[in-house]
C-alpha positions in Angstrom: 69.1 79.5 121.0 67.7 81.3 118.0 68.7 80.5 114.4 69.6 83.2 112.0 69.7 83.7 108.2 72.6 85.0 106.2 72.0 86.8 102.9 73.9 88.9 100.4 72.8 92.5 100.1 73.2 92.9 96.4 73.6 96.5 95.1 74.5 98.0 98.5 77.9 99.6 99.0 77.4 99.9 102.8 75.1 99.9 105.8 74.0 103.4 105.0 72.9 102.4 101.6 70.8 99.6 103.0 69.4 101.9 105.7 68.4 104.5 103.0 66.8 101.8 100.8 64.7 100.6 103.7 63.7 104.1 104.6 62.6 104.8 101.0 60.6 101.6 100.8 58.8 102.4 104.1 58.0 105.9 102.9 56.2 104.5 99.8 53.9 102.3 102.0 50.3 103.3 102.5 49.5 105.3 105.6 48.7 103.1 108.6 50.8 100.2 107.3 53.0 98.5 110.0 56.6 99.7 110.1 58.0 96.5 108.8 60.6 95.9 106.1 59.7 93.0 103.7 62.3 91.2 101.7 61.1 88.6 99.2 63.1 85.5 98.4 62.5 82.5 96.2 62.8 79.7 98.7 61.0 79.2 102.0 63.2 78.3 104.9 62.3 74.9 106.3 63.4 76.0 109.8 61.1 79.1 109.9 59.9 78.4 113.5 63.4 78.5 114.8 64.1 81.7 112.8 61.2 83.7 114.2 62.0 82.6 117.8 64.5 85.5 118.2 66.5 85.2 114.9 67.8 87.9 112.6 68.7 88.3 109.0 72.4 89.0 108.7 73.4 91.0 105.6 76.7 90.4 103.8 77.8 93.6 102.2 81.0 93.9 100.0 82.4 90.6 101.2 81.7 90.8 104.9 78.9 90.2 107.4 78.1 93.9 108.2 74.7 94.2 109.9 71.5 92.5 110.8 67.7 93.0 111.1 65.4 91.3 113.5 63.2 88.7 111.8 59.6 88.9 112.7 57.8 86.5 110.4 58.3 84.1 107.5 55.3 84.2 105.1 55.2 81.8 102.1 53.1 83.0 99.2 52.5 82.4 95.5 53.2 85.3 93.2 51.1 86.4 90.1 53.0 84.0 87.9 52.2 81.1 90.1 55.7 80.8 91.5 56.2 80.1 95.2 58.0 82.8 97.1 58.6 83.9 100.7 58.3 87.2 102.5 60.9 87.7 105.2 59.2 90.3 107.5 61.9 92.3 109.3 62.1 95.2 111.8 63.3 98.2 109.8 66.1 99.0 112.2 69.5 98.0 110.8 72.0 97.0 113.5 75.7 97.1 112.6 77.7 94.0 113.8 81.4 93.3 114.2 82.4 92.8 110.5 83.5 89.3 109.5 84.7 88.3 106.0 82.3 86.1 104.1 82.4 84.8 100.5 79.6 85.4 98.0 77.0 82.7 97.7 73.5 82.3 96.2 70.3 82.4 98.1 70.6 82.4 101.9 72.3 80.3 104.5 71.4 79.4 108.1 73.6 80.9 110.8 73.8 79.4 114.2 73.6 81.8 117.1 77.1 80.7 118.3 78.5 81.7 114.9 76.7 85.1 114.6 78.9 88.2 115.0 78.0 90.4 118.0 76.5 93.8 117.7 79.1 96.5 117.1 77.8 98.8 119.8 78.1 96.1 122.4 81.5 94.8 121.6 83.2 98.1 120.6 81.0 101.1 121.6 83.3 103.7 120.1 83.5 102.0 116.7 79.8 102.8 115.9 80.6 106.5 115.7 83.4 105.8 113.2 82.4 106.1 109.5 81.9 102.6 108.0 84.4 103.2 105.2 87.1 104.1 107.8 86.3 100.9 109.7 86.7 98.9 106.5 90.1 100.5 105.7 91.4 100.0 109.2 90.3 96.4 109.1 92.0 95.9 105.7 95.2 97.3 107.2 95.0 94.9 110.2 94.5 97.7 112.7 91.1 96.6 113.9 
């Protein structure tokens, strides 16, 4: 079973914001570059081999696990100041998942496959067409 990462998506108000941000970053890349989204983090996951064997990066947005991106590679590197960092290389496609509340935390956390929320289009196909804000409000009211 694959292992996943869980990370806060700081500065995003929703899945659409994250999607727009990724699209903007990809547009700035040189022509011919691979269509990959790179997220840089400070620490290198010790269980990188398990993560790239089918794992995803799950994003926590506004207090809930909201979406995921497939994790392709984990690339440790040293930046210009000599600080060790890590590139999480992701597919640019953002996949909404069944939202689940999650408290704020620093850094990232491992997420076992059994604990990962299912993709929204698989568990509730009609919900994907519903605006994200409406889904949030209905969940807050206990209707979803």
